[in-house]
Residue frames relative to the residue before (quaternion, step in Angstrom):
aa qw qx qy qz dx dy dz
M 1.0000 0.0000 0.0000 0.0000 0.00 0.00 0.00
Q 0.6111 0.5783 -0.3460 0.4153 3.57 1.02 -0.70
V 0.6802 0.4979 -0.2811 0.4587 3.54 0.93 -0.95
L 0.6317 0.5140 -0.3199 0.4841 3.60 1.10 -0.64
T 0.6395 0.5076 -0.3145 0.4842 3.53 1.01 -0.80
L 0.6462 0.5235 -0.3278 0.4484 3.55 0.91 -0.93
Y 0.6408 0.5193 -0.3075 0.4745 3.57 0.95 -0.94
A 0.6938 0.4658 -0.2996 0.4603 3.68 0.74 -1.03
V 0.6810 0.4513 -0.3301 0.4728 3.66 0.72 -0.90
T 0.6499 0.5129 -0.3520 0.4366 3.69 0.77 -0.74
A 0.6461 0.5429 -0.2877 0.4529 3.53 1.07 -0.87
V 0.6727 0.4978 -0.2828 0.4687 3.50 0.98 -0.89
I 0.6338 0.5115 -0.3211 0.4834 3.59 1.00 -0.69
F 0.6330 0.5451 -0.2918 0.4659 3.49 0.97 -1.06
L 0.7336 0.4428 -0.2382 0.4572 3.61 0.64 -1.13
A 0.6746 0.4983 -0.3202 0.4406 3.55 0.86 -0.80
L 0.6789 0.4918 -0.2776 0.4693 3.53 0.88 -0.94
D 0.6629 0.5075 -0.2802 0.4739 3.59 1.00 -0.99
A 0.6276 0.5459 -0.3481 0.4324 3.61 0.93 -0.73
V 0.6662 0.4910 -0.3023 0.4731 3.52 0.93 -0.94
M 0.7095 0.4597 -0.2882 0.4497 3.58 0.77 -0.94
L 0.6061 0.5699 -0.3286 0.4470 3.60 1.04 -0.85
N 0.7307 0.4461 -0.2284 0.4636 3.62 0.89 -1.10
T 0.7634 0.3907 -0.2209 0.4645 3.58 0.90 -0.82
V 0.8339 0.1988 -0.1142 0.5020 3.70 0.90 -0.62
I 0.7357 0.4601 -0.2731 0.4153 3.63 0.64 -1.02
A 0.6735 0.5039 -0.2954 0.4530 3.57 0.82 -0.99
P 0.6835 0.4555 -0.3086 0.4797 3.61 0.78 -0.94
M 0.6270 0.5330 -0.3400 0.4552 3.66 0.91 -0.72
F 0.6772 0.4727 -0.2901 0.4835 3.58 0.90 -0.95
R 0.6399 0.5300 -0.3353 0.4440 3.61 0.91 -0.83
E 0.6452 0.5162 -0.3410 0.4483 3.59 0.98 -0.84
A 0.7359 0.4356 -0.2264 0.4663 3.55 0.90 -0.92
L 0.8037 0.3458 -0.1199 0.4692 3.59 0.99 -0.79
G 0.3215 -0.8113 0.4417 0.2080 3.44 1.35 -0.19
D 0.8383 -0.1665 0.1124 0.5068 3.59 -0.91 -0.89
Q 0.4451 0.6698 -0.4699 0.3640 3.67 1.18 0.16
V 0.6364 0.5014 -0.3035 0.5015 3.50 1.27 -0.63
L 0.4279 -0.6945 0.5175 0.2583 3.67 -0.89 0.94
D 0.5638 -0.5817 0.4607 0.3627 3.60 -1.18 0.63
S 0.7777 0.0267 -0.0185 0.6277 3.62 0.99 -0.73
P 0.5531 -0.6276 0.4212 0.3505 3.62 -1.02 0.70
R 0.4940 -0.5541 0.5674 0.3565 3.51 -1.43 0.19
F 0.2971 -0.8266 0.4482 0.1662 3.53 -0.05 1.32
A 0.6021 0.5533 -0.3684 0.4423 3.59 1.03 -0.70
A 0.6621 0.4857 -0.3025 0.4840 3.58 0.86 -0.86
A 0.6494 0.5026 -0.3247 0.4693 3.63 0.91 -0.80
A 0.6439 0.5117 -0.3234 0.4679 3.67 0.93 -0.78
V 0.6362 0.4966 -0.3464 0.4782 3.58 0.90 -0.76
F 0.6432 0.5172 -0.3387 0.4517 3.60 0.82 -0.88
Y 0.7119 0.4736 -0.2816 0.4355 3.63 0.65 -1.12
L 0.6465 0.5285 -0.3242 0.4447 3.64 0.92 -0.92
F 0.7398 0.4270 -0.2380 0.4623 3.59 0.83 -0.96
Y 0.6251 0.5115 -0.3600 0.4668 3.58 1.02 -0.71
V 0.6636 0.4976 -0.3347 0.4472 3.62 0.81 -0.81
L 0.6227 0.5411 -0.3321 0.4573 3.55 1.08 -0.74
G 0.6681 0.4816 -0.2950 0.4844 3.55 0.98 -0.88
L 0.6183 0.5131 -0.3476 0.4833 3.62 1.00 -0.68
L 0.6530 0.5249 -0.3404 0.4268 3.58 0.93 -0.77
I 0.6825 0.4846 -0.2780 0.4712 3.55 0.95 -1.06
L 0.7634 0.4191 -0.2239 0.4376 3.64 0.69 -1.01
V 0.8249 0.2465 -0.0854 0.5016 3.60 0.98 -0.80
S 0.7970 0.4167 -0.2082 0.3845 3.48 0.29 -1.41
W 0.6779 0.4806 -0.3286 0.4488 3.67 0.77 -0.82
P 0.6584 0.4883 -0.3250 0.4716 3.64 0.85 -0.88
A 0.6539 0.5019 -0.3105 0.4734 3.61 0.96 -0.78
F 0.6415 0.5067 -0.3289 0.4729 3.60 0.98 -0.84
R 0.6506 0.5388 -0.3061 0.4390 3.54 0.81 -1.07
D 0.7617 0.3675 -0.1984 0.4954 3.59 0.96 -0.84
G 0.4515 -0.7135 0.4443 0.2995 3.58 1.26 0.06
D 0.5711 0.6158 -0.3812 0.3865 3.55 1.04 0.66
I 0.1883 -0.8176 0.5394 0.0716 3.53 -0.08 1.36
V 0.6106 0.5317 -0.3751 0.4513 3.58 1.05 -0.47
R 0.6082 0.5310 -0.3514 0.4739 3.62 1.05 -0.58
A 0.6293 0.5331 -0.3205 0.4659 3.54 1.06 -0.82
L 0.6684 0.5163 -0.2913 0.4492 3.49 1.02 -0.81
W 0.7302 0.4101 -0.2509 0.4854 3.64 0.75 -0.93
Q 0.6795 0.4535 -0.3233 0.4776 3.61 0.93 -0.63
G 0.5646 0.5550 -0.3718 0.4847 3.56 1.19 -0.58
A 0.6707 0.5032 -0.3016 0.4538 3.57 0.87 -0.92
L 0.6459 0.5223 -0.3140 0.4597 3.52 1.00 -0.76
L 0.6488 0.5086 -0.2968 0.4819 3.60 0.95 -0.95
G 0.6540 0.5244 -0.2883 0.4628 3.52 1.02 -0.91
A 0.6459 0.5055 -0.2984 0.4881 3.63 0.95 -0.90
V 0.6761 0.4637 -0.3205 0.4745 3.68 0.84 -0.84
A 0.6931 0.4796 -0.3093 0.4404 3.58 0.71 -0.94
Y 0.7391 0.4094 -0.2438 0.4761 3.56 0.62 -1.16
G 0.6306 0.5402 -0.3370 0.4438 3.57 1.08 -0.56
T 0.5992 0.5327 -0.3367 0.4938 3.58 1.19 -0.63
Y 0.6654 0.4984 -0.2922 0.4728 3.56 0.85 -0.89
E 0.7338 0.4332 -0.2643 0.4516 3.58 0.70 -0.98
M 0.6903 0.4567 -0.2996 0.4744 3.66 0.84 -0.83
T 0.6108 0.5070 -0.3801 0.4747 3.67 1.00 -0.58
N 0.6491 0.4986 -0.3357 0.4662 3.68 0.95 -0.82
Y 0.6823 0.5128 -0.2964 0.4285 3.51 0.88 -0.97
A 0.6573 0.5047 -0.2971 0.4742 3.55 1.15 -0.80
T 0.8142 0.3361 -0.1365 0.4533 3.64 0.93 -0.69
L 0.7479 0.3845 -0.2289 0.4904 3.65 1.18 -0.41
R 0.5331 -0.6828 0.4078 0.2886 3.60 -0.69 1.08
D 0.7873 0.3779 -0.1804 0.4526 3.54 0.77 -1.06
W 0.4815 0.6423 -0.4699 0.3671 3.62 1.18 0.12
Q 0.2442 -0.8091 0.5305 0.0653 3.51 -0.76 1.17
P 0.6355 -0.5685 0.3926 0.3447 3.46 -1.23 0.51
H 0.6509 0.4892 -0.3407 0.4700 3.59 1.04 -0.71
M 0.5848 0.5412 -0.3904 0.4611 3.67 1.11 -0.44
V 0.6357 0.5204 -0.3383 0.4590 3.57 0.95 -0.90
A 0.6973 0.4897 -0.2912 0.4349 3.56 0.69 -1.05
T 0.6870 0.4928 -0.3086 0.4359 3.64 0.79 -0.95
D 0.7375 0.4510 -0.2478 0.4374 3.53 0.73 -1.11
W 0.6104 0.5234 -0.3370 0.4899 3.56 1.16 -0.79
A 0.6760 0.4639 -0.3287 0.4689 3.70 0.73 -0.77
W 0.6389 0.5323 -0.3197 0.4542 3.56 1.00 -0.86
G 0.6730 0.4919 -0.3147 0.4539 3.62 0.84 -0.77
T 0.6224 0.5297 -0.3440 0.4623 3.56 1.07 -0.75
V 0.6719 0.4700 -0.2911 0.4928 3.63 0.84 -0.99
L 0.6379 0.5553 -0.3369 0.4138 3.64 0.80 -1.04
I 0.7418 0.4284 -0.2583 0.4466 3.57 0.60 -1.10
A 0.5975 0.5701 -0.3346 0.4538 3.59 1.09 -0.71
V 0.7016 0.4443 -0.2586 0.4935 3.52 0.83 -1.14
S 0.6642 0.5099 -0.3370 0.4305 3.64 0.80 -0.80
S 0.6981 0.4475 -0.3036 0.4693 3.62 0.83 -0.84
A 0.6906 0.4609 -0.3077 0.4647 3.59 0.85 -0.80
G 0.6395 0.5435 -0.3065 0.4491 3.55 1.09 -0.68
G 0.6229 0.5391 -0.2950 0.4841 3.49 1.18 -0.82
V 0.6519 0.4986 -0.2915 0.4913 3.57 0.93 -0.99
W 0.6911 0.4887 -0.3013 0.4390 3.57 0.69 -0.94
A 0.6783 0.4764 -0.3010 0.4715 3.61 0.89 -0.92
T 0.6713 0.4976 -0.3148 0.4502 3.57 0.81 -0.90
R 0.6450 0.4913 -0.3179 0.4914 3.65 0.99 -0.75
A 0.6332 0.5022 -0.3564 0.4689 3.63 0.99 -0.62
L 0.6743 0.4852 -0.3040 0.4664 3.63 1.00 -0.68
F 0.8279 0.2794 -0.0745 0.4807 3.59 0.81 -1.10
G 0.4050 -0.6843 0.4998 0.3433 3.57 1.12 -0.60
P 0.7736 -0.3182 0.2061 0.5078 3.63 -1.08 -0.19
A 0.5896 -0.5655 0.4480 0.3632 3.60 -1.31 0.52
């Protein structure tokens, strides 16, 4: 039950924070730079697959080990590292290969991914430990 709660709480934090940032900062910034290449609304099935698998990977690599060891700081820094690697891969690949990808897009989204994953993993561990206590 603890692992399911950790997954659900982490996913809720991730989705809620990302929805706010995507709607207020990222999407407008990408629309400005990329114009009609950006869809009016996302492909929700693809987004769902991404979020489901990303949170699963986050749980396996970061959150569950940190929860088990009772180390929220570990969840924070390892989450930040995973976010920086994943979002950095996406951003730098796009910047290297797409003409209209801009440095401010790279910096903003890369920083956001780093913070988002750090906060989601640490928040999930903290909330699950608050509900259940130690593993």
